[in-house]
Every structure is written in structure tokens, then in C-alpha cells.
N, C-alpha and C positions, 0 to 999 in steps of 0.2 A: 243925531245925538247931541244934546246940549253940553258943550265943554265946560259950562259953569257949574253943572251938577256933579255931585260925587258919583263916579261910575264904578259899578261892581268890577271885581277882578276875577278872571278865570286863570287857574293854574293848570297847565297841561303837560303830560309826559308823553314823549313820542319816541319811536324807534327810527333809526337810520340804517337801512340795510341795502344790499346790492339791488339795483345799480346806483342808488343815491349816494353810496360811499365815495363816489368819484366827483361829487358836487362839493364845491367849497362852501365855507360858512356863509359867504355873501350870496352864493347861488341858492342856498337853502332859504335864506331870508327872502330873496326875490320870489322863490317858489311859494312860500307862505303868503306873501303879499298878493300874488296873483290868485292863489286859491281862495283867499278871503273874499276877493272881489267876485270871483266866479260863483262862490257859494252864497253870496248875498248876506254875509254875516254882519251883525251890528257891532263892529269894532270901532273904538274911538280912534280918530286920526289926529296927527300932529297939526299944528298951525304953520303958516308960512307959505312961501311961493309953491313949494312942491310937497303937499301933505302926504303922509304915508301912515299906514296902520301903526298904532302904538303897541308894538310887539317886542318883548324883551326876552331874548334867547339866552340859554346857558352857554358856557364856554365852548368855543369851536373845537371840533374833533379834527385830527389830521386827516387829510384826504387819503382814502383807501382803507380806513378802519371802520368797522361796524360799531353800532351802539344800540343798546336796549334801554338806555336811560338818559335821553336828552329832554330838556325842559324849556317851557316858555311861559311867560305871563302876558295876558292881554286884558285891556280894559274893555268890557263888553256887557251889554244888557241881555245877551243870549244866555240860555241855560247850558250847563255842561253837556247834557244830552243832545241839545240842538246843534252845538258846535261840532261834536263828534260826528253826528249823522250827516251834517251838511258838508263838512270839509274833507273827510276821509276820501270820498269818491273822486274829488278833484285835485288831490295832492299828487305830486310827482311819484312815480313808481319807486318803492323802497322806503318811503316815509309814511308813517301811520300813527295817528294819535291813539295812545293806549288807555290813558286815563285823563279825566278832566274834573276839576272840583271848583267850587266857589271859594273865594278868599276875601278878607277885608282889605288887603293891600298887596302890592307887589313885594315879594320877599327878597328880591334881588338874588337870583340863583347863582350868579357869578361870584358875588361877595361871600356867599355862604358855602361855596364849594371849597372843601379842604382836602379831601382825598377821594380817589376813585379806585374801584376794583376792576381789574381786567382779566379776561381769560385769553390765553395765548395757546393756540392749537398748532403744534408742529406737524409737518407732514411725515416725520419719522421720529422714533424714540431715540434720544441721544442723552449721554451723561453730561449734564451741565455742571458748572462749578458748584461746590457745596453752598446751598442757600443759607444754612445755619451759620456757617463761617462768615458770610457776608453780613448777616444780621447782627453778629457779635462784634463786628469790626467798628472802630471809631470813625474811619474814613473809608470811602469807596470811590476812587476816581474812575471815570470812564471817558473815552474819547469818541467824538462823533463829528460829522461834517455838518456845518450850518452855513448856507449861502456861500458855498465854495470855500469856506474857511474851516480848518481842523481845530476843534475846541476840546480841551480837557477840563473836566469839571468834577468836583467832589459831590456825589449825589447821595451819600449815605443818609443824610437827614431827610431825604425825600422818599426813602424806601421804608414803608411801615410793615410790610409782610411779603413773603415769597414762599410759594409752595409748588411742588411738582408731583404729578401722578401720571406715570407712563409718558405719553407725548403731550400732556396738557399741563400748562403752568398757570398759576394764578398770582398776579402781582397786585398789591395795594400800594399806590403811589400818591405822592403829593399832587394835587390839582389846584392849588392856590396860586398866588402870584409867582411863587417859586415852584414850578411844576416839573415833572419828569415824564417824558413820553415813553410808553412801554416799548415801542419799537427800538428806541435808542438803547435802552437797557438790554433788550433781547439781542440786538445786533452785537453789542459788546460781549455778551456771554458766549454767543456762538463763535465769535472771532477768537476768544480765548481757547476754545477747543478745536480750532481749525475746521469748523463746520459751517462756514459762511454760505455754503450752497444749500443748506436746509431752509425750506420755505415754511412760512407760518402765517396764520391769520390772527387778528386782534379783535376782540369783542369787548366793548365797555359794558360792564354788568351792573354797576351800582355806584352811587355818589354819596358821600358823607359830609357832614358839617364838622366843626372842630371837636365836638363831643363824640364823634364817630357814630352819630345817629344817621341812618340812611334817609335820603330825601323822601323815599316812599313812606317811611314811618313818620317823618317830620311834617310833611305837607299833604299826604294822601291817605293817611290812616283813617 
């Protein structure tokens, strides 16, 4: 592929499910790089001593959490159909390309990510603190551990919506440069009701830009 020519861009949406949820962001990147080589895809490579595919992933997910809405952009002469057909069979288990479309340029998924919607499934129904009261509050400090240090942070501006139905919660949280992890919020809520022994799973369901337009509608409609 001639690097001097303007290369078409492919935008892809993929899911990251078990067992790939235990792979770090860097491991997922390596997996894509190897799969691209195995599939023989026509992806543009960087220049320099150690060239690698010009692949631009969305923000990393915490290890152990599932996602149905991860994204990447790649410079490629291949068609969307060709990419999906060739790469899915050689990707690591748990990762699958769901959609792929042509684009004029790399939209920078990281910069455009403003909020994400998560589904949190508890292994039992519990009465969590009143979400309506949290959303009405001006501040909402939570405490969590980060790299061995106990941190207290006001996260109210990072919470856009909270819902609960039976044992399923739905959080819409900031995923910009000032982001809030759903597990940190849920751990805090469970601690408040002395239910830290309750287990749960997190699934990332949707990503939005600043206008709260979903990435699916913005880039894949």
C-alpha cells in the first residue's frame, strides 16, 4: 500500500466478551495486529524501525467487564465485507466485529466519547440508595481504592442517569477525560447498604458524543 496516497478509512464496531474480558487493552491491540496479519488484510502500516498496523481503538475497558460497543478505525483498501469475513475467524475468542463501514477520515473515537451506558446485573435483588435523590444532589462523593491508595472524589457531574429494575441497574456515566467507572460507583452503593458480598457483572451497552447521539447513529446509521 502506497503511504503517499490517500487511504480509505474503515470504521468498525466490535464486542469484547468472555474470555476476552480478561485481556488488557494492550493485549487486545496485539490480538488485532496478529489477526490482521493472519487474515492478510490490506491495512496501512506506520513507518519506522518497527512498523505496525495503523489501528486506532476507542477508550480501554477495565479488565473483567464486557462490552457490546467497542470501536476502531483503520486505514485500509479492503471493503467492510472483506474485513469482517477475513478477520472474525482469526480473532481471539470473545472478540467479534459486529459492523464495519467506509468513512472519509478517522473520527477519533476517544476524543468523541463523552458518555457511556452500562448495564449492571446483580446476582440478587437489593434495595440500593435512592437514585432519584442522588440525581437531585449537587455533589456526590464516593471513595475507592486506586493503586493501593484510598481516594475520595465528587462524581456527581459524571453521573447522567441511573435506573434500577429488579436486579438490573443502568448507569449512564461520563467517559470523557473525566470518566467514572461503573464498578466504582456500584461498589460504593453496595457498601452503603452493607451488601459488599453481592456479586454483579458489567456490560457496556452504548457510547455517546457530547450531544448524546450514540456512536451507532453517528457513524454507522
